[in-house]
C-alpha positions in Angstrom: 0.0 0.0 0.0 1.1 3.6 -0.7 0.0 6.9 0.9 -2.4 8.9 -1.0 -1.2 12.4 -1.6 -3.6 15.1 -2.7 -2.2 18.2 -4.4 -3.3 21.7 -3.3 -5.1 22.2 -6.5 -7.3 19.2 -5.8 -7.9 20.3 -2.2 -8.7 23.8 -3.7 -11.4 22.1 -6.1 -12.8 20.1 -3.2 -13.2 23.2 -1.1 -14.8 25.1 -4.1 -17.1 22.3 -5.0 -18.2 21.8 -1.4 -18.8 25.5 -1.0 -20.9 25.8 -4.2 -23.0 22.9 -3.2 -23.5 24.0 0.3 -24.5 27.5 -0.9 -27.0 25.8 -3.3 -28.4 23.9 -0.3 -28.9 27.0 1.7 -30.6 28.9 -1.2 -33.0 26.0 -1.7 -33.7 25.9 2.0 -34.5 29.6 1.9 -36.7 29.4 -1.1 -38.5 26.4 0.4 -39.1 28.3 3.8 -40.0 31.8 2.1 -43.5 30.8 0.9 -44.3 29.1 4.2 -43.2 32.1 6.2 -42.6 35.2 4.2 -42.3 37.4 7.2 -39.4 35.5 8.7 -35.9 36.2 7.2 -33.5 33.9 8.9 -29.7 33.9 8.2 -28.0 30.6 7.4 -26.9 29.1 10.4 -25.1 25.9 9.8 -22.3 25.6 12.4 -20.5 22.6 11.0 -20.8 20.0 8.5 -18.7 17.4 6.7 -19.0 16.5 3.1 -18.4 12.9 1.8 -16.2 13.5 -1.3 -14.7 11.3 -3.9 -11.5 12.2 -5.7 -11.2 9.9 -8.8 -7.7 9.0 -10.1 -8.1 11.6 -12.9 -8.5 14.3 -10.2 -12.3 14.5 -10.7 -14.1 15.7 -7.6 -17.5 14.6 -6.6 -19.5 15.4 -3.5 -21.7 12.5 -2.5 -23.4 14.2 0.3 -23.2 16.8 3.0 -23.6 15.6 6.6 -25.1 18.3 8.8 -23.8 17.7 11.6 -21.1 15.1 11.0 -20.9 12.1 13.4 -17.2 12.3 14.1 -16.7 14.4 17.3 -16.7 11.3 19.4 -13.3 10.4 17.8 -11.9 13.0 19.9 -12.4 11.0 23.0 -11.5 7.5 21.7 -9.1 5.5 23.8 -5.9 5.2 21.6 -3.9 2.9 23.9 -1.7 0.7 21.6 -2.9 2.3 18.3 -0.6 4.0 15.8 -2.9 5.9 13.6 -5.8 6.7 15.8 -3.9 9.1 18.1 -3.3 11.4 14.9 -7.2 11.0 14.4 -8.1 12.0 17.8 -5.8 14.9 17.9 -7.3 16.2 14.7 -10.8 15.8 16.0 -9.9 17.5 19.3 -8.7 20.6 17.4 -11.8 20.4 15.2 -14.1 20.0 18.3 -12.5 23.0 19.9 -13.1 25.1 16.8 -16.7 23.8 16.4 -17.5 24.5 20.1 -16.2 28.0 19.8 -18.5 28.6 16.9 -21.4 27.0 18.7 -20.7 29.5 21.7 -20.5 32.4 19.2 -23.8 31.4 17.6 -25.8 30.3 20.8 -24.1 32.2 23.7 -23.2 30.5 27.0 -26.3 28.1 27.0 -26.9 25.5 24.3 -29.7 23.2 23.9 -28.9 20.1 21.8 -31.9 18.3 20.2 -31.8 14.6 19.3 -34.2 11.9 18.4 -36.5 10.5 21.1 -35.1 7.0 20.9 -31.5 8.2 21.4 -32.5 9.5 24.9 -35.3 7.2 25.9 -34.0 3.8 24.5 -30.2 4.6 24.4 -30.3 3.8 20.7 -27.6 4.9 18.2 -24.2 4.5 20.1 -22.4 6.9 17.8 -25.1 9.7 18.4 -24.8 9.1 22.2 -20.9 9.5 21.9 -21.3 12.4 19.7 -23.5 14.2 22.3 -21.1 13.3 25.0 -18.1 14.8 23.0 -20.0 17.9 22.3 -21.0 18.2 25.9 -17.3 17.9 26.9 -16.1 20.4 24.2 -18.9 22.9 25.0 -18.1 22.6 28.8 -14.4 23.5 28.0 -15.7 26.5 26.0 -17.8 27.7 29.0 -21.2 26.7 27.6 -23.8 25.1 29.8 -25.5 22.2 27.8 -29.0 20.9 27.9 -29.8 17.8 25.8 -33.4 17.1 25.0 -35.3 14.9 22.6 -37.3 16.2 19.6 -40.7 15.7 21.5 -39.4 17.9 24.4 -39.1 21.1 22.2 -42.4 22.4 23.5 -40.6 22.9 26.7 -38.0 25.4 25.1 -38.7 29.2 25.8 -39.7 31.2 22.9 -36.5 32.6 21.2 -34.5 29.6 22.2 -31.7 28.5 19.8 -31.3 24.8 19.2 -28.5 22.7 17.9 -30.3 19.8 15.9 -28.6 16.5 15.7 -29.8 14.0 13.0 -33.4 14.4 13.4 -36.1 12.6 11.3 -38.2 15.3 10.2 -40.9 12.9 8.8 -41.3 11.5 12.2 -44.3 12.8 14.5 -41.9 13.8 17.2 -40.7 16.8 15.1 -44.1 18.2 14.5 -43.8 20.6 17.4 -40.2 21.6 16.3 -41.3 22.4 12.8 -44.5 24.2 13.9 -42.4 26.4 16.3 -39.7 27.1 13.8 -42.3 28.2 11.3 -43.7 30.4 13.8 -40.3 32.0 14.5 -40.4 30.9 18.2 -37.2 28.7 18.0 
């Protein structure tokens, strides 16, 4: 096996392709929200995301999807005892978590409410999501942010004007109906 080396021009193309696609996603979201609620003009507020990108052998860049947010923060807290590559991954994710948590603090202030799927909290389903939340709680505490984690069906309890960090919700599921209604009304 040989290491894969990506030239700066390819990395630049990846960044540009991802930026263009993400801008298109934001425009589409705003276009879809506008008719539903023309009086609310909300800024784009994605704090972090991770694209899945393919770089073909001829240098072609293809973006498969954009994960908002990415499940990967938990890698900052993985036990690396005896591993050779994992410590590098953990160090990279620790630095990324610090930056992301600073962005969250800038966007949300000193209190953050994380919203996850009901089954994650009630049934302890989705181990990666649980670890992601723990890692975010850890990083946000280091950034001086108090964290509250709730399920989608608990959004009714959030005060009007509350800012929420949404993690991998199923917007077709009934548990998000209140979230969607309150968002349309400009309450959260």
